[in-house]
C-alpha positions in Angstrom: -8.5 -15.1 11.9 -10.0 -16.3 15.2 -13.5 -15.2 16.1 -12.2 -13.6 19.3 -9.2 -11.5 19.8 -6.5 -12.9 22.0 -4.5 -10.8 24.5 -1.6 -10.2 22.1 -4.0 -9.0 19.4 -5.5 -6.6 21.9 -2.0 -5.3 22.8 -1.1 -4.9 19.2 -4.3 -3.0 18.4 -4.1 -0.8 21.4 -0.5 0.1 20.6 -1.2 0.8 16.9 -4.2 3.0 17.8 -2.1 5.0 20.1 0.8 5.4 17.6 0.7 3.7 14.2 4.2 4.9 13.5 5.8 2.4 15.9 8.4 0.2 14.3 7.6 -3.5 14.1 10.2 -4.2 16.7 8.7 -1.7 19.2 5.2 -3.1 18.5 6.5 -6.7 19.1 8.0 -5.6 22.4 4.8 -4.0 23.6 2.8 -7.2 22.6 5.4 -9.5 24.1 6.2 -11.4 20.9 8.9 -11.8 18.3 9.2 -9.3 15.5 8.4 -11.9 12.9 5.4 -13.2 14.7 4.2 -9.6 15.2 4.6 -8.7 11.5 2.6 -11.9 10.6 -0.1 -11.1 13.2 -0.5 -7.4 12.0 -0.8 -8.6 8.4 -3.5 -11.1 9.5 -5.4 -8.4 11.3 -5.2 -6.2 8.2 -6.3 -9.0 5.8 -9.2 -9.8 8.1 -10.4 -6.2 7.8 -10.0 -5.4 11.5 -7.3 -2.8 10.8 -8.9 -0.7 8.0 -6.3 2.1 7.6 -3.4 4.0 9.2 -3.7 7.8 9.5 -2.3 11.0 10.9 -4.9 12.9 12.9 -4.8 16.7 12.4 -5.8 19.6 14.6 -8.6 21.1 12.5 -8.1 24.7 13.8 -4.4 24.6 13.0 -5.3 23.3 9.6 -7.4 26.5 9.1 -10.8 24.9 9.7 -12.1 26.8 12.6 -15.8 26.0 12.0 -17.2 22.7 13.1 -20.8 21.5 13.2 -23.0 18.5 13.7 -25.6 18.6 10.9 -28.8 16.7 11.2 -30.4 15.9 7.9 -33.9 14.5 7.2 -35.1 13.3 3.8 -38.6 13.9 2.5 -39.1 10.2 1.8 -36.8 7.2 1.6 -36.9 6.9 -2.1 -33.8 4.9 -3.0 -32.7 7.4 -5.6 -32.7 10.2 -3.1 -30.9 8.1 -0.5 -28.3 6.9 -3.1 -27.8 10.5 -4.3 -27.4 11.8 -0.8 -24.9 9.1 0.2 -22.8 9.4 -3.0 -22.7 13.2 -2.9 -21.9 13.3 0.8 -19.0 11.0 0.3 -17.6 13.3 -2.3 -17.6 16.4 0.0 -14.3 16.8 1.9 -15.9 19.1 4.5 -18.0 16.1 5.6 -15.7 14.2 7.9 -18.3 11.7 9.1 -21.8 10.6 8.1 -24.0 8.3 10.1 -27.4 6.9 9.2 -29.4 6.9 12.4 -32.7 6.3 14.0 -34.6 9.1 15.6 -35.7 12.5 14.3 -32.9 12.9 11.7 -32.0 10.3 9.1 -28.4 11.3 8.9 -25.9 13.0 11.2 -22.9 14.7 9.6 -19.7 16.0 11.2 -18.6 19.0 9.1 -15.6 21.3 9.2 -15.2 24.5 7.2 -12.9 27.5 7.2 -15.6 29.8 8.7 -19.3 30.4 8.9 -19.4 31.9 5.4 -17.8 28.7 4.0 -20.4 26.6 5.9 -23.2 28.8 4.5 -21.9 28.2 1.0 -21.8 24.4 1.7 -25.5 24.6 2.7 -26.6 26.7 -0.2 -24.5 25.2 -3.0 -24.6 21.6 -1.9 -26.9 20.4 0.8 -30.0 22.5 -0.1 -29.6 21.5 -3.8 -29.8 17.7 -3.2 -33.1 16.1 -4.1 -35.2 14.8 -1.2 -33.8 17.0 1.6 -36.7 17.8 3.9 -34.9 19.4 6.9 -31.3 20.4 7.8 -30.5 21.4 11.4 -27.1 22.6 12.5 -25.5 22.3 15.9 -22.3 24.3 16.2 -19.4 22.6 18.0 -18.2 24.9 20.7 -15.4 22.8 22.1 -13.9 19.3 21.5 -14.4 17.3 24.6 -13.5 13.8 23.3 -12.6 12.8 19.8 -10.5 10.3 17.8 -10.9 7.8 20.6 -9.4 4.4 20.0 -11.7 1.4 19.8 -11.7 -0.2 23.2 -10.5 -3.7 22.2 -9.9 -4.5 25.9 -13.6 -4.5 26.6 -15.0 -8.0 26.8 -18.6 -9.2 26.3 -20.4 -10.2 29.5 
């Protein structure tokens, strides 16, 4: 795998991010290459870890999950046991779609979906508030999705 992506790689990655259900032939046509070369290149991108998965993106409201929040979590101290427990338990919760370790006021930022406010309250009381080392939890409700599930901009080049 070359250090830098070439133009065909970028075309392949853009096309796959837009629609990962394209046939290999359609993908090859979009990248301007043969089907066999396209297949080999996609396999190389997967093996290099650049392509990490293929997925169907769902509309959370149509899936019955009308409550969305960004949850800011601060730990009391950064004892490795508390951190390890927080990370492991957060990974197990299906309501937690994303979890980021960040700088700033909060140690972690979670994107959470639930059926409704009552379900979110149960998540807080039965899960988050019971984890060791939690100092503070602050919730920001998502009122409207403005931009989400954006593709990685592989066309951007370093200056």
